[in-house]
CHARMM internal coordinates of N, CA and C (Angstrom, degrees):
IC EDIT
DIST 1 N 1 CA 1.4581
DIST 1 CA 1 C 1.5314
ANGL 1 N 1 CA 1 C 111.50
DIST 1 C 2 N 1.3261
ANGL 1 CA 1 C 2 N 116.10
DIHE 1 N 1 CA 1 C 2 N -40.30
DIST 2 N 2 CA 1.4578
ANGL 1 C 2 N 2 CA 119.18
DIHE 1 CA 1 C 2 N 2 CA 179.02
DIST 2 CA 2 C 1.5281
ANGL 2 N 2 CA 2 C 109.61
DIHE 1 C 2 N 2 CA 2 C -79.62
DIST 2 C 3 N 1.3114
ANGL 2 CA 2 C 3 N 116.39
DIHE 2 N 2 CA 2 C 3 N 138.57
DIST 3 N 3 CA 1.4558
ANGL 2 C 3 N 3 CA 120.82
DIHE 2 CA 2 C 3 N 3 CA -175.97
DIST 3 CA 3 C 1.5320
ANGL 3 N 3 CA 3 C 108.49
DIHE 2 C 3 N 3 CA 3 C -132.60
DIST 3 C 4 N 1.3109
ANGL 3 CA 3 C 4 N 115.81
DIHE 3 N 3 CA 3 C 4 N 101.23
DIST 4 N 4 CA 1.4624
ANGL 3 C 4 N 4 CA 121.62
DIHE 3 CA 3 C 4 N 4 CA -176.79
DIST 4 CA 4 C 1.5277
ANGL 4 N 4 CA 4 C 112.12
DIHE 3 C 4 N 4 CA 4 C -62.14
DIST 4 C 5 N 1.3305
ANGL 4 CA 4 C 5 N 117.37
DIHE 4 N 4 CA 4 C 5 N -39.23
DIST 5 N 5 CA 1.4701
ANGL 4 C 5 N 5 CA 120.19
DIHE 4 CA 4 C 5 N 5 CA -179.40
DIST 5 CA 5 C 1.5218
ANGL 5 N 5 CA 5 C 110.74
DIHE 4 C 5 N 5 CA 5 C -62.82
DIST 5 C 6 N 1.3394
ANGL 5 CA 5 C 6 N 116.97
DIHE 5 N 5 CA 5 C 6 N -43.90
DIST 6 N 6 CA 1.4617
ANGL 5 C 6 N 6 CA 119.93
DIHE 5 CA 5 C 6 N 6 CA 178.97
DIST 6 CA 6 C 1.5282
ANGL 6 N 6 CA 6 C 110.78
DIHE 5 C 6 N 6 CA 6 C -60.28
DIST 6 C 7 N 1.3370
ANGL 6 CA 6 C 7 N 116.24
DIHE 6 N 6 CA 6 C 7 N -46.02
DIST 7 N 7 CA 1.4690
ANGL 6 C 7 N 7 CA 119.13
DIHE 6 CA 6 C 7 N 7 CA -179.73
DIST 7 CA 7 C 1.5234
ANGL 7 N 7 CA 7 C 111.37
DIHE 6 C 7 N 7 CA 7 C -63.62
DIST 7 C 8 N 1.3232
ANGL 7 CA 7 C 8 N 116.47
DIHE 7 N 7 CA 7 C 8 N -40.08
DIST 8 N 8 CA 1.4611
ANGL 7 C 8 N 8 CA 120.61
DIHE 7 CA 7 C 8 N 8 CA 179.04
DIST 8 CA 8 C 1.5276
ANGL 8 N 8 CA 8 C 111.13
DIHE 7 C 8 N 8 CA 8 C -64.40
DIST 8 C 9 N 1.3301
ANGL 8 CA 8 C 9 N 116.10
DIHE 8 N 8 CA 8 C 9 N -44.82
DIST 9 N 9 CA 1.4691
ANGL 8 C 9 N 9 CA 120.42
DIHE 8 CA 8 C 9 N 9 CA 178.62
DIST 9 CA 9 C 1.5278
ANGL 9 N 9 CA 9 C 111.41
DIHE 8 C 9 N 9 CA 9 C -62.92
DIST 9 C 10 N 1.3265
ANGL 9 CA 9 C 10 N 116.40
DIHE 9 N 9 CA 9 C 10 N -41.93
DIST 10 N 10 CA 1.4666
ANGL 9 C 10 N 10 CA 120.74
DIHE 9 CA 9 C 10 N 10 CA 179.00
DIST 10 CA 10 C 1.5280
ANGL 10 N 10 CA 10 C 110.49
DIHE 9 C 10 N 10 CA 10 C -63.76
DIST 10 C 11 N 1.3257
ANGL 10 CA 10 C 11 N 115.99
DIHE 10 N 10 CA 10 C 11 N -43.32
DIST 11 N 11 CA 1.4663
ANGL 10 C 11 N 11 CA 120.11
DIHE 10 CA 10 C 11 N 11 CA 178.27
DIST 11 CA 11 C 1.5256
ANGL 11 N 11 CA 11 C 111.31
DIHE 10 C 11 N 11 CA 11 C -59.75
DIST 11 C 12 N 1.3248
ANGL 11 CA 11 C 12 N 116.72
DIHE 11 N 11 CA 11 C 12 N -45.57
DIST 12 N 12 CA 1.4721
ANGL 11 C 12 N 12 CA 121.11
DIHE 11 CA 11 C 12 N 12 CA 179.13
DIST 12 CA 12 C 1.5320
ANGL 12 N 12 CA 12 C 110.78
DIHE 11 C 12 N 12 CA 12 C -62.68
DIST 12 C 13 N 1.3284
ANGL 12 CA 12 C 13 N 116.47
DIHE 12 N 12 CA 12 C 13 N -42.46
DIST 13 N 13 CA 1.4628
ANGL 12 C 13 N 13 CA 122.26
DIHE 12 CA 12 C 13 N 13 CA -179.52
DIST 13 CA 13 C 1.5282
ANGL 13 N 13 CA 13 C 110.59
DIHE 12 C 13 N 13 CA 13 C -60.07
DIST 13 C 14 N 1.3077
ANGL 13 CA 13 C 14 N 116.32
DIHE 13 N 13 CA 13 C 14 N -42.60
DIST 14 N 14 CA 1.4691
ANGL 13 C 14 N 14 CA 120.25
DIHE 13 CA 13 C 14 N 14 CA -178.71
DIST 14 CA 14 C 1.5282
ANGL 14 N 14 CA 14 C 110.78
DIHE 13 C 14 N 14 CA 14 C -74.67
DIST 14 C 15 N 1.3358
ANGL 14 CA 14 C 15 N 116.88
DIHE 14 N 14 CA 14 C 15 N -49.89
DIST 15 N 15 CA 1.4667
ANGL 14 C 15 N 15 CA 120.80
DIHE 14 CA 14 C 15 N 15 CA -175.00
DIST 15 CA 15 C 1.5233
ANGL 15 N 15 CA 15 C 113.78
DIHE 14 C 15 N 15 CA 15 C -69.40
DIST 15 C 16 N 1.3219
ANGL 15 CA 15 C 16 N 117.41
DIHE 15 N 15 CA 15 C 16 N -26.06
DIST 16 N 16 CA 1.4660
ANGL 15 C 16 N 16 CA 120.58
DIHE 15 CA 15 C 16 N 16 CA -178.20
DIST 16 CA 16 C 1.5268
ANGL 16 N 16 CA 16 C 112.68
DIHE 15 C 16 N 16 CA 16 C -74.13
DIST 16 C 17 N 1.3312
ANGL 16 CA 16 C 17 N 115.77
DIHE 16 N 16 CA 16 C 17 N -17.34
DIST 17 N 17 CA 1.4577
ANGL 16 C 17 N 17 CA 119.41
DIHE 16 CA 16 C 17 N 17 CA -175.79
DIST 17 CA 17 C 1.5191
ANGL 17 N 17 CA 17 C 112.58
DIHE 16 C 17 N 17 CA 17 C 92.50
DIST 17 C 18 N 1.3240
ANGL 17 CA 17 C 18 N 116.57
DIHE 17 N 17 CA 17 C 18 N -3.22
DIST 18 N 18 CA 1.4612
ANGL 17 C 18 N 18 CA 120.30
DIHE 17 CA 17 C 18 N 18 CA -179.28
DIST 18 CA 18 C 1.5277
ANGL 18 N 18 CA 18 C 111.67
DIHE 17 C 18 N 18 CA 18 C -63.36
DIST 18 C 19 N 1.3260
ANGL 18 CA 18 C 19 N 116.87
DIHE 18 N 18 CA 18 C 19 N -38.17
DIST 19 N 19 CA 1.4659
ANGL 18 C 19 N 19 CA 119.53
DIHE 18 CA 18 C 19 N 19 CA 177.95
DIST 19 CA 19 C 1.5270
ANGL 19 N 19 CA 19 C 110.24
DIHE 18 C 19 N 19 CA 19 C -61.27
DIST 19 C 20 N 1.3283
ANGL 19 CA 19 C 20 N 116.13
DIHE 19 N 19 CA 19 C 20 N -44.41
DIST 20 N 20 CA 1.4696
ANGL 19 C 20 N 20 CA 119.59
DIHE 19 CA 19 C 20 N 20 CA 178.74
DIST 20 CA 20 C 1.5240
ANGL 20 N 20 CA 20 C 111.23
DIHE 19 C 20 N 20 CA 20 C -62.49
DIST 20 C 21 N 1.3165
ANGL 20 CA 20 C 21 N 115.89
DIHE 20 N 20 CA 20 C 21 N -39.63
DIST 21 N 21 CA 1.4659
ANGL 20 C 21 N 21 CA 119.81
DIHE 20 CA 20 C 21 N 21 CA 178.78
DIST 21 CA 21 C 1.5271
ANGL 21 N 21 CA 21 C 110.58
DIHE 20 C 21 N 21 CA 21 C -65.56
DIST 21 C 22 N 1.3310
ANGL 21 CA 21 C 22 N 116.45
DIHE 21 N 21 CA 21 C 22 N -43.64
DIST 22 N 22 CA 1.4629
ANGL 21 C 22 N 22 CA 119.96
DIHE 21 CA 21 C 22 N 22 CA 176.79
DIST 22 CA 22 C 1.5240
ANGL 22 N 22 CA 22 C 110.32
DIHE 21 C 22 N 22 CA 22 C -58.70
DIST 22 C 23 N 1.3240
ANGL 22 CA 22 C 23 N 116.10
DIHE 22 N 22 CA 22 C 23 N -42.31
DIST 23 N 23 CA 1.4703
ANGL 22 C 23 N 23 CA 120.87
DIHE 22 CA 22 C 23 N 23 CA 179.27
DIST 23 CA 23 C 1.5223
ANGL 23 N 23 CA 23 C 110.18
DIHE 22 C 23 N 23 CA 23 C -60.44
DIST 23 C 24 N 1.3263
ANGL 23 CA 23 C 24 N 115.22
DIHE 23 N 23 CA 23 C 24 N -46.87
DIST 24 N 24 CA 1.4676
ANGL 23 C 24 N 24 CA 120.82
DIHE 23 CA 23 C 24 N 24 CA -176.99
DIST 24 CA 24 C 1.5302
ANGL 24 N 24 CA 24 C 112.15
DIHE 23 C 24 N 24 CA 24 C -59.28
DIST 24 C 25 N 1.3217
ANGL 24 CA 24 C 25 N 117.59
DIHE 24 N 24 CA 24 C 25 N -37.56
DIST 25 N 25 CA 1.4608
ANGL 24 C 25 N 25 CA 121.70
DIHE 24 CA 24 C 25 N 25 CA -174.87
DIST 25 CA 25 C 1.5277
ANGL 25 N 25 CA 25 C 113.75
DIHE 24 C 25 N 25 CA 25 C -97.36
DIST 25 C 26 N 1.3206
ANGL 25 CA 25 C 26 N 117.08
DIHE 25 N 25 CA 25 C 26 N 5.08
DIST 26 N 26 CA 1.4654
ANGL 25 C 26 N 26 CA 120.54
DIHE 25 CA 25 C 26 N 26 CA -176.27
DIST 26 CA 26 C 1.5250
ANGL 26 N 26 CA 26 C 112.28
DIHE 25 C 26 N 26 CA 26 C -91.35
DIST 26 C 27 N 1.3218
ANGL 26 CA 26 C 27 N 113.59
DIHE 26 N 26 CA 26 C 27 N 161.12
DIST 27 N 27 CA 1.4724
ANGL 26 C 27 N 27 CA 119.94
DIHE 26 CA 26 C 27 N 27 CA 173.54
DIST 27 CA 27 C 1.5256
ANGL 27 N 27 CA 27 C 108.69
DIHE 26 C 27 N 27 CA 27 C -69.26
DIST 27 C 28 N 1.3136
ANGL 27 CA 27 C 28 N 115.88
DIHE 27 N 27 CA 27 C 28 N 166.30
DIST 28 N 28 CA 1.4644
ANGL 27 C 28 N 28 CA 120.75
DIHE 27 CA 27 C 28 N 28 CA -179.66
DIST 28 CA 28 C 1.5267
ANGL 28 N 28 CA 28 C 111.07
DIHE 27 C 28 N 28 CA 28 C -59.17
DIST 28 C 29 N 1.3264
ANGL 28 CA 28 C 29 N 116.45
DIHE 28 N 28 CA 28 C 29 N -40.57
DIST 29 N 29 CA 1.4707
ANGL 28 C 29 N 29 CA 120.49
DIHE 28 CA 28 C 29 N 29 CA 179.57
DIST 29 CA 29 C 1.5301
ANGL 29 N 29 CA 29 C 111.26
DIHE 28 C 29 N 29 CA 29 C -61.85
DIST 29 C 30 N 1.3228
ANGL 29 CA 29 C 30 N 115.84
DIHE 29 N 29 CA 29 C 30 N -44.90
DIST 30 N 30 CA 1.4757
ANGL 29 C 30 N 30 CA 119.99
DIHE 29 CA 29 C 30 N 30 CA 179.51
DIST 30 CA 30 C 1.5214
ANGL 30 N 30 CA 30 C 110.82
DIHE 29 C 30 N 30 CA 30 C -66.56
DIST 30 C 31 N 1.3228
ANGL 30 CA 30 C 31 N 117.21
DIHE 30 N 30 CA 30 C 31 N -37.02
DIST 31 N 31 CA 1.4720
ANGL 30 C 31 N 31 CA 120.28
DIHE 30 CA 30 C 31 N 31 CA 177.11
DIST 31 CA 31 C 1.5225
ANGL 31 N 31 CA 31 C 111.23
DIHE 30 C 31 N 31 CA 31 C -59.54
DIST 31 C 32 N 1.3266
ANGL 31 CA 31 C 32 N 115.76
DIHE 31 N 31 CA 31 C 32 N -41.08
DIST 32 N 32 CA 1.4666
ANGL 31 C 32 N 32 CA 119.68
DIHE 31 CA 31 C 32 N 32 CA 178.58
DIST 32 CA 32 C 1.5309
ANGL 32 N 32 CA 32 C 110.32
DIHE 31 C 32 N 32 CA 32 C -65.35
DIST 32 C 33 N 1.3270
ANGL 32 CA 32 C 33 N 117.23
DIHE 32 N 32 CA 32 C 33 N -38.06
DIST 33 N 33 CA 1.4645
ANGL 32 C 33 N 33 CA 121.28
DIHE 32 CA 32 C 33 N 33 CA 176.85
DIST 33 CA 33 C 1.5315
ANGL 33 N 33 CA 33 C 110.50
DIHE 32 C 33 N 33 CA 33 C -62.17
DIST 33 C 34 N 1.3211
ANGL 33 CA 33 C 34 N 116.20
DIHE 33 N 33 CA 33 C 34 N -43.28
DIST 34 N 34 CA 1.4657
ANGL 33 C 34 N 34 CA 120.91
DIHE 33 CA 33 C 34 N 34 CA 179.60
DIST 34 CA 34 C 1.5252
ANGL 34 N 34 CA 34 C 110.04
DIHE 33 C 34 N 34 CA 34 C -62.73
DIST 34 C 35 N 1.3277
ANGL 34 CA 34 C 35 N 116.87
DIHE 34 N 34 CA 34 C 35 N -46.20
DIST 35 N 35 CA 1.4625
ANGL 34 C 35 N 35 CA 120.22
DIHE 34 CA 34 C 35 N 35 CA 179.86
DIST 35 CA 35 C 1.5283
ANGL 35 N 35 CA 35 C 111.48
DIHE 34 C 35 N 35 CA 35 C -64.05
DIST 35 C 36 N 1.3235
ANGL 35 CA 35 C 36 N 116.98
DIHE 35 N 35 CA 35 C 36 N -39.29
DIST 36 N 36 CA 1.4691
ANGL 35 C 36 N 36 CA 120.50
DIHE 35 CA 35 C 36 N 36 CA 176.56
DIST 36 CA 36 C 1.5288
ANGL 36 N 36 CA 36 C 110.56
DIHE 35 C 36 N 36 CA 36 C -63.00
DIST 36 C 37 N 1.3169
ANGL 36 CA 36 C 37 N 115.85
DIHE 36 N 36 CA 36 C 37 N -41.66
DIST 37 N 37 CA 1.4614
ANGL 36 C 37 N 37 CA 121.15
DIHE 36 CA 36 C 37 N 37 CA 178.89
DIST 37 CA 37 C 1.5274
ANGL 37 N 37 CA 37 C 109.99
DIHE 36 C 37 N 37 CA 37 C -61.56
DIST 37 C 38 N 1.3209
ANGL 37 CA 37 C 38 N 117.12
DIHE 37 N 37 CA 37 C 38 N -46.07
DIST 38 N 38 CA 1.4598
ANGL 37 C 38 N 38 CA 120.98
DIHE 37 CA 37 C 38 N 38 CA 180.00
DIST 38 CA 38 C 1.5267
ANGL 38 N 38 CA 38 C 111.46
DIHE 37 C 38 N 38 CA 38 C -64.03
DIST 38 C 39 N 1.3194
ANGL 38 CA 38 C 39 N 116.60
DIHE 38 N 38 CA 38 C 39 N -38.51
DIST 39 N 39 CA 1.4609
ANGL 38 C 39 N 39 CA 119.93
DIHE 38 CA 38 C 39 N 39 CA 177.72
DIST 39 CA 39 C 1.5274
ANGL 39 N 39 CA 39 C 110.41
DIHE 38 C 39 N 39 CA 39 C -63.25
DIST 39 C 40 N 1.3237
ANGL 39 CA 39 C 40 N 116.20
DIHE 39 N 39 CA 39 C 40 N -43.77
DIST 40 N 40 CA 1.4662
ANGL 39 C 40 N 40 CA 119.75
DIHE 39 CA 39 C 40 N 40 CA 178.41
DIST 40 CA 40 C 1.5178
ANGL 40 N 40 CA 40 C 110.81
DIHE 39 C 40 N 40 CA 40 C -64.06
DIST 40 C 41 N 1.3385
ANGL 40 CA 40 C 41 N 116.80
DIHE 40 N 40 CA 40 C 41 N -39.82
DIST 41 N 41 CA 1.4572
ANGL 40 C 41 N 41 CA 121.35
DIHE 40 CA 40 C 41 N 41 CA 177.92
DIST 41 CA 41 C 1.5290
ANGL 41 N 41 CA 41 C 110.83
DIHE 40 C 41 N 41 CA 41 C -60.76
DIST 41 C 42 N 1.3206
ANGL 41 CA 41 C 42 N 117.13
DIHE 41 N 41 CA 41 C 42 N -41.81
DIST 42 N 42 CA 1.4690
ANGL 41 C 42 N 42 CA 120.91
DIHE 41 CA 41 C 42 N 42 CA 178.24
DIST 42 CA 42 C 1.5280
ANGL 42 N 42 CA 42 C 110.98
DIHE 41 C 42 N 42 CA 42 C -66.33
DIST 42 C 43 N 1.3370
ANGL 42 CA 42 C 43 N 117.52
DIHE 42 N 42 CA 42 C 43 N -38.93
DIST 43 N 43 CA 1.4668
ANGL 42 C 43 N 43 CA 120.74
DIHE 42 CA 42 C 43 N 43 CA 175.78
DIST 43 CA 43 C 1.5218
ANGL 43 N 43 CA 43 C 110.77
DIHE 42 C 43 N 43 CA 43 C -62.75
DIST 43 C 44 N 1.3254
ANGL 43 CA 43 C 44 N 116.89
DIHE 43 N 43 CA 43 C 44 N -41.20
DIST 44 N 44 CA 1.4635
ANGL 43 C 44 N 44 CA 120.76
DIHE 43 CA 43 C 44 N 44 CA 177.87
DIST 44 CA 44 C 1.5275
ANGL 44 N 44 CA 44 C 111.34
DIHE 43 C 44 N 44 CA 44 C -65.51
DIST 44 C 45 N 1.3225
ANGL 44 CA 44 C 45 N 116.23
DIHE 44 N 44 CA 44 C 45 N -38.14
DIST 45 N 45 CA 1.4696
ANGL 44 C 45 N 45 CA 119.90
DIHE 44 CA 44 C 45 N 45 CA 178.12
DIST 45 CA 45 C 1.5266
ANGL 45 N 45 CA 45 C 110.29
DIHE 44 C 45 N 45 CA 45 C -63.00
DIST 45 C 46 N 1.3177
ANGL 45 CA 45 C 46 N 117.09
DIHE 45 N 45 CA 45 C 46 N -39.49
DIST 46 N 46 CA 1.4577
ANGL 45 C 46 N 46 CA 120.99
DIHE 45 CA 45 C 46 N 46 CA 177.30
DIST 46 CA 46 C 1.5303
ANGL 46 N 46 CA 46 C 110.49
DIHE 45 C 46 N 46 CA 46 C -64.36
DIST 46 C 47 N 1.3316
ANGL 46 CA 46 C 47 N 117.44
DIHE 46 N 46 CA 46 C 47 N -43.15
DIST 47 N 47 CA 1.4601
ANGL 46 C 47 N 47 CA 121.45
DIHE 46 CA 46 C 47 N 47 CA 177.93
DIST 47 CA 47 C 1.5306
ANGL 47 N 47 CA 47 C 110.75
DIHE 46 C 47 N 47 CA 47 C -64.35
DIST 47 C 48 N 1.3437
ANGL 47 CA 47 C 48 N 116.92
DIHE 47 N 47 CA 47 C 48 N -38.89
DIST 48 N 48 CA 1.4603
ANGL 47 C 48 N 48 CA 121.24
DIHE 47 CA 47 C 48 N 48 CA 177.90
DIST 48 CA 48 C 1.5252
ANGL 48 N 48 CA 48 C 110.41
DIHE 47 C 48 N 48 CA 48 C -63.82
DIST 48 C 49 N 1.3222
ANGL 48 CA 48 C 49 N 117.06
DIHE 48 N 48 CA 48 C 49 N -40.91
DIST 49 N 49 CA 1.4609
ANGL 48 C 49 N 49 CA 121.62
DIHE 48 CA 48 C 49 N 49 CA 178.24
DIST 49 CA 49 C 1.5274
ANGL 49 N 49 CA 49 C 110.78
DIHE 48 C 49 N 49 CA 49 C -62.42
DIST 49 C 50 N 1.3227
ANGL 49 CA 49 C 50 N 116.60
DIHE 49 N 49 CA 49 C 50 N -44.87
DIST 50 N 50 CA 1.4605
ANGL 49 C 50 N 50 CA 120.84
DIHE 49 CA 49 C 50 N 50 CA 179.10
DIST 50 CA 50 C 1.5263
ANGL 50 N 50 CA 50 C 110.82
DIHE 49 C 50 N 50 CA 50 C -63.33
DIST 50 C 51 N 1.3297
ANGL 50 CA 50 C 51 N 116.66
DIHE 50 N 50 CA 50 C 51 N -41.69
DIST 51 N 51 CA 1.4596
ANGL 50 C 51 N 51 CA 120.80
DIHE 50 CA 50 C 51 N 51 CA 179.65
DIST 51 CA 51 C 1.5238
ANGL 51 N 51 CA 51 C 110.86
DIHE 50 C 51 N 51 CA 51 C -66.02
DIST 51 C 52 N 1.3264
ANGL 51 CA 51 C 52 N 116.88
DIHE 51 N 51 CA 51 C 52 N -44.36
DIST 52 N 52 CA 1.4660
ANGL 51 C 52 N 52 CA 120.77
DIHE 51 CA 51 C 52 N 52 CA 178.33
DIST 52 CA 52 C 1.5269
ANGL 52 N 52 CA 52 C 110.56
DIHE 51 C 52 N 52 CA 52 C -59.49
DIST 52 C 53 N 1.3122
ANGL 52 CA 52 C 53 N 116.57
DIHE 52 N 52 CA 52 C 53 N -41.46
DIST 53 N 53 CA 1.4671
ANGL 52 C 53 N 53 CA 120.53
DIHE 52 CA 52 C 53 N 53 CA 178.99
DIST 53 CA 53 C 1.5222
ANGL 53 N 53 CA 53 C 110.62
DIHE 52 C 53 N 53 CA 53 C -61.51
DIST 53 C 54 N 1.3383
ANGL 53 CA 53 C 54 N 116.85
DIHE 53 N 53 CA 53 C 54 N -45.24
DIST 54 N 54 CA 1.4680
ANGL 53 C 54 N 54 CA 120.14
DIHE 53 CA 53 C 54 N 54 CA 178.66
DIST 54 CA 54 C 1.5221
ANGL 54 N 54 CA 54 C 110.96
DIHE 53 C 54 N 54 CA 54 C -62.48
DIST 54 C 55 N 1.3370
ANGL 54 CA 54 C 55 N 116.68
DIHE 54 N 54 CA 54 C 55 N -43.70
DIST 55 N 55 CA 1.4645
ANGL 54 C 55 N 55 CA 120.57
DIHE 54 CA 54 C 55 N 55 CA -179.17
DIST 55 CA 55 C 1.5232
ANGL 55 N 55 CA 55 C 110.73
DIHE 54 C 55 N 55 CA 55 C -62.92
DIST 55 C 56 N 1.3038
ANGL 55 CA 55 C 56 N 116.45
DIHE 55 N 55 CA 55 C 56 N -47.04
DIST 56 N 56 CA 1.4622
ANGL 55 C 56 N 56 CA 121.48
DIHE 55 CA 55 C 56 N 56 CA -176.27
DIST 56 CA 56 C 1.5261
ANGL 56 N 56 CA 56 C 111.34
DIHE 55 C 56 N 56 CA 56 C -64.53
DIST 56 C 57 N 1.3217
ANGL 56 CA 56 C 57 N 116.64
DIHE 56 N 56 CA 56 C 57 N -42.34
DIST 57 N 57 CA 1.4547
ANGL 56 C 57 N 57 CA 119.98
DIHE 56 CA 56 C 57 N 57 CA -172.86
DIST 57 CA 57 C 1.5337
ANGL 57 N 57 CA 57 C 113.81
DIHE 56 C 57 N 57 CA 57 C -100.97
DIST 57 C 58 N 1.3335
ANGL 57 CA 57 C 58 N 116.83
DIHE 57 N 57 CA 57 C 58 N 8.85
DIST 58 N 58 CA 1.4637
ANGL 57 C 58 N 58 CA 120.62
DIHE 57 CA 57 C 58 N 58 CA 177.92
DIST 58 CA 58 C 1.5298
ANGL 58 N 58 CA 58 C 108.70
DIHE 57 C 58 N 58 CA 58 C -58.64
DIST 58 C 59 N 1.3135
ANGL 58 CA 58 C 59 N 116.47
DIHE 58 N 58 CA 58 C 59 N 142.40
DIST 59 N 59 CA 1.4646
ANGL 58 C 59 N 59 CA 123.05
DIHE 58 CA 58 C 59 N 59 CA 178.88
DIST 59 CA 59 C 1.5292
ANGL 59 N 59 CA 59 C 113.07
DIHE 58 C 59 N 59 CA 59 C 65.98
DIST 59 C 60 N 1.3242
ANGL 59 CA 59 C 60 N 116.67
DIHE 59 N 59 CA 59 C 60 N 23.43
DIST 60 N 60 CA 1.4601
ANGL 59 C 60 N 60 CA 120.67
DIHE 59 CA 59 C 60 N 60 CA 173.42
DIST 60 CA 60 C 1.5185
ANGL 60 N 60 CA 60 C 108.19
DIHE 59 C 60 N 60 CA 60 C -124.56
DIST 60 C 61 N 1.3019
ANGL 60 CA 60 C 61 N 116.60
DIHE 60 N 60 CA 60 C 61 N 166.04
DIST 61 N 61 CA 1.4611
ANGL 60 C 61 N 61 CA 120.33
DIHE 60 CA 60 C 61 N 61 CA 177.04
DIST 61 CA 61 C 1.5140
ANGL 61 N 61 CA 61 C 111.26
DIHE 60 C 61 N 61 CA 61 C -59.20
DIST 61 C 62 N 1.3182
ANGL 61 CA 61 C 62 N 116.47
DIHE 61 N 61 CA 61 C 62 N -37.97
DIST 62 N 62 CA 1.4606
ANGL 61 C 62 N 62 CA 120.32
DIHE 61 CA 61 C 62 N 62 CA 179.47
DIST 62 CA 62 C 1.5235
ANGL 62 N 62 CA 62 C 110.40
DIHE 61 C 62 N 62 CA 62 C -66.25
DIST 62 C 63 N 1.3249
ANGL 62 CA 62 C 63 N 117.17
DIHE 62 N 62 CA 62 C 63 N -39.89
DIST 63 N 63 CA 1.4569
ANGL 62 C 63 N 63 CA 120.81
DIHE 62 CA 62 C 63 N 63 CA 178.06
DIST 63 CA 63 C 1.5093
ANGL 63 N 63 CA 63 C 111.93
DIHE 62 C 63 N 63 CA 63 C -62.73
DIST 63 C 64 N 1.3240
ANGL 63 CA 63 C 64 N 116.89
DIHE 63 N 63 CA 63 C 64 N -40.13
DIST 64 N 64 CA 1.4614
ANGL 63 C 64 N 64 CA 120.59
DIHE 63 CA 63 C 64 N 64 CA 177.95
DIST 64 CA 64 C 1.5228
ANGL 64 N 64 CA 64 C 110.86
DIHE 63 C 64 N 64 CA 64 C -65.10
DIST 64 C 65 N 1.3304
ANGL 64 CA 64 C 65 N 116.21
DIHE 64 N 64 CA 64 C 65 N -34.34
DIST 65 N 65 CA 1.4609
ANGL 64 C 65 N 65 CA 120.12
DIHE 64 CA 64 C 65 N 65 CA 177.59
DIST 65 CA 65 C 1.5369
ANGL 65 N 65 CA 65 C 109.94
DIHE 64 C 65 N 65 CA 65 C -65.08
DIST 65 C 66 N 1.3437
ANGL 65 CA 65 C 66 N 116.84
DIHE 65 N 65 CA 65 C 66 N -42.68
DIST 66 N 66 CA 1.4617
ANGL 65 C 66 N 66 CA 120.28
DIHE 65 CA 65 C 66 N 66 CA 178.24
DIST 66 CA 66 C 1.5236
ANGL 66 N 66 CA 66 C 110.80
DIHE 65 C 66 N 66 CA 66 C -62.41
DIST 66 C 67 N 1.3415
ANGL 66 CA 66 C 67 N 115.68
DIHE 66 N 66 CA 66 C 67 N -43.22
DIST 67 N 67 CA 1.4708
ANGL 66 C 67 N 67 CA 119.66
DIHE 66 CA 66 C 67 N 67 CA 179.73
DIST 67 CA 67 C 1.5225
ANGL 67 N 67 CA 67 C 111.64
DIHE 66 C 67 N 67 CA 67 C -63.14
DIST 67 C 68 N 1.3298
ANGL 67 CA 67 C 68 N 117.40
DIHE 67 N 67 CA 67 C 68 N -40.18
DIST 68 N 68 CA 1.4627
ANGL 67 C 68 N 68 CA 118.96
DIHE 67 CA 67 C 68 N 68 CA -179.99
DIST 68 CA 68 C 1.5206
ANGL 68 N 68 CA 68 C 111.14
DIHE 67 C 68 N 68 CA 68 C -68.75
DIST 68 C 69 N 1.3204
ANGL 68 CA 68 C 69 N 117.68
DIHE 68 N 68 CA 68 C 69 N -34.70
DIST 69 N 69 CA 1.4611
ANGL 68 C 69 N 69 CA 121.29
DIHE 68 CA 68 C 69 N 69 CA 176.38
DIST 69 CA 69 C 1.5132
ANGL 69 N 69 CA 69 C 111.37
DIHE 68 C 69 N 69 CA 69 C -65.46
DIST 69 C 70 N 1.3423
ANGL 69 CA 69 C 70 N 115.98
DIHE 69 N 69 CA 69 C 70 N -36.51
DIST 70 N 70 CA 1.4495
ANGL 69 C 70 N 70 CA 121.04
DIHE 69 CA 69 C 70 N 70 CA 177.80
DIST 70 CA 70 C 1.5288
ANGL 70 N 70 CA 70 C 110.32
DIHE 69 C 70 N 70 CA 70 C -65.77
DIST 70 C 71 N 1.3177
ANGL 70 CA 70 C 71 N 116.10
DIHE 70 N 70 CA 70 C 71 N -40.26
DIST 71 N 71 CA 1.4634
ANGL 70 C 71 N 71 CA 120.46
DIHE 70 CA 70 C 71 N 71 CA 178.82
DIST 71 CA 71 C 1.5176
ANGL 71 N 71 CA 71 C 111.53
DIHE 70 C 71 N 71 CA 71 C -67.68
DIST 71 C 72 N 1.3451
ANGL 71 CA 71 C 72 N 116.42
DIHE 71 N 71 CA 71 C 72 N -34.39
DIST 72 N 72 CA 1.4703
ANGL 71 C 72 N 72 CA 120.00
DIHE 71 CA 71 C 72 N 72 CA 177.41
DIST 72 CA 72 C 1.5196
ANGL 72 N 72 CA 72 C 111.43
DIHE 71 C 72 N 72 CA 72 C -62.34
DIST 72 C 73 N 1.3521
ANGL 72 CA 72 C 73 N 115.89
DIHE 72 N 72 CA 72 C 73 N -36.35
DIST 73 N 73 CA 1.4636
ANGL 72 C 73 N 73 CA 120.25
DIHE 72 CA 72 C 73 N 73 CA -179.21
DIST 73 CA 73 C 1.5309
ANGL 73 N 73 CA 73 C 111.59
DIHE 72 C 73 N 73 CA 73 C -67.11
DIST 73 C 74 N 1.3441
ANGL 73 CA 73 C 74 N 115.80
DIHE 73 N 73 CA 73 C 74 N -31.33
DIST 74 N 74 CA 1.4593
ANGL 73 C 74 N 74 CA 119.50
DIHE 73 CA 73 C 74 N 74 CA -177.86
DIST 74 CA 74 C 1.5174
ANGL 74 N 74 CA 74 C 112.08
DIHE 73 C 74 N 74 CA 74 C -73.09
DIST 74 C 75 N 1.3081
ANGL 74 CA 74 C 75 N 116.90
DIHE 74 N 74 CA 74 C 75 N -20.38
DIST 75 N 75 CA 1.4409
ANGL 74 C 75 N 75 CA 117.71
DIHE 74 CA 74 C 75 N 75 CA 174.12
DIST 75 CA 75 C 1.4547
ANGL 75 N 75 CA 75 C 113.16
DIHE 74 C 75 N 75 CA 75 C 114.83
END
COOR INIT
IC SEED 1 N 1 CA 1 C
IC BUILD
């Protein structure tokens, strides 16, 4: 499921400024697609951060605290 080449290519595309250049020269519709893509990428990064935190702190007091906070949010 994890693909290092894809992540590396995406990182280069963003850091090189090519994404910004594509945005600048794109139609309004394509610009909205790019912004939607970036928003989804940021949402995924947040989910990845939360997952990494759970993995790292699983079976620790801190991990149990995160799990209880998650349960509090559910109601």
